[in-house]
C-alpha angles and dihedrals in degrees: 000000000000131000116267118257117278110258122220127328091115095153093051092046092052089052091051093046090054093048092050093048090061098039094251103122111129115247089225120039133179116205109193132177143110118326118268098018091116104266094146091043087052088047090055089046091055089047089055089049090056095050098035112118094215110021118183123161082346141332109329091227089209106077121088096262093045092051091048091047092050090055092047092244105110107127094218099048110082119187120197123183137159117295134183110261109253111243125239097013134102141161117021091347090061090051090056092042093052090049090050092051091047092054090047087053091050092053089050088049089053089054099042108027096167113074139157123243096242120099119181097207141067111263134172143174100247135207088252093059093051088048089055089047093051091049092052091046092062093056123092113260117253101216114349127071087252140352121270116218118195117193109191121203090007093181088079089072089082114043097054116119088345088282135111096210097118090050090048092051091049090046090060094058090043090056091052112021114190118243114313095340116147127202125200115188124191128197139166091196108038091167087075092060120098109266091234089058093049090049090055097051130068105236121224120184113222108203124214119266125254121267088249093054094049091045091051092048092052091046092051097044104034138049095219121135120266093247091052092046090053091050093047091046089056095051091043095074093209094315116116088194094053093046091050090058092055091057116100114274106219105304095338137074120282116262094252093046087055089052094045092053092045089052089050089055091053091052090045092054090049092053091047120108088220112086090199091066091079094051093049089053095045093056089056089070121082117258094239140043100059094168087071085069095069097083089044090059091056086061092048087057093052092051089049089049089052092048089050091051092049091045087052092048092250098127091151090068095058114125094199097061094167092059098048096115092051091049091051088050092054093046091051095048099038122078099225138110132224090248090062091064088075091070090043090060089053086054092054091047090054090049091050089053092052087049091053088051087053097241116170106290092221091057091045094053094042091051091045093054090047093050092044089052090053094046096045094047097041099106091048091048090050094048090047093055090045090058 
């Protein structure tokens, strides 16, 4: 089975084709943009362009190298992405185990090319994976002029095991790339990359897709009803991967819809006049696995942004359109102002850092609700003291 056709990004693709035609493509490129908009798919498209026997306005997708690349079997295109760390192995055995898991994931991607952008597990790009990449880079290419290495979600090179070892290992090969090797990194959080890695790659921003492009993608690749597709498209914010993850999963809610509702509960608890509401919510979280909260906190920020928009009278800017009446109700009943949300965002960022440090999730959520309550009611408390 081949990868599905790349959706959108025509302007970016035309620029890459022009650069390739005059041999001006950077050897180390950083594609950055929102999660789920197709950055890794664009990287694979670019890799096909560089190995294609007769490229035109893009890879021909019909020559031998293109067909092999489309089925993820080209011997000189190497795709690395975050994986779960295998348990109970270390050293050389860990390198082998990670390579085994990577090939297993590639086989799964061949069978199920369309996926959402939500993964409910902690993953990283570990030192063992970069060790494998560096070993591969020293070998002679099989078919192409030089190997192409795609490192997806490159920001996960840093926060693993509280050590930048994998990022430093990649940095060494970016500083002295062997032969005609080409590196394409993708990231939805480029600020988390080591500054030295960012300085050795040429950044290229990949913008979100249009609503029509996202809607067309969901219509083609899912059997969801039109009304549900419109709803998911609105929440997708130009990201097909994000929109896919809102769609119902079997008989249950989609993984991102579950996170969105969970984040709403956090914000509601913070606007409640009952201090105990935050503690009751916090104990519903597991006592371990804090890094899984990071995606949840992004939704908390979106709800806070929507509250600020409603409080400022800018209802047309609300992301969560289906919840607008509830947001208006919270703004009307809560004694806070739009300006207070600024401090609330700082509270979320502090909670995110604690989650990255793997602090007990119950403590993180409890502290976040407490800090949000203080921030959102700041103006009210100040005016009350003044009286």
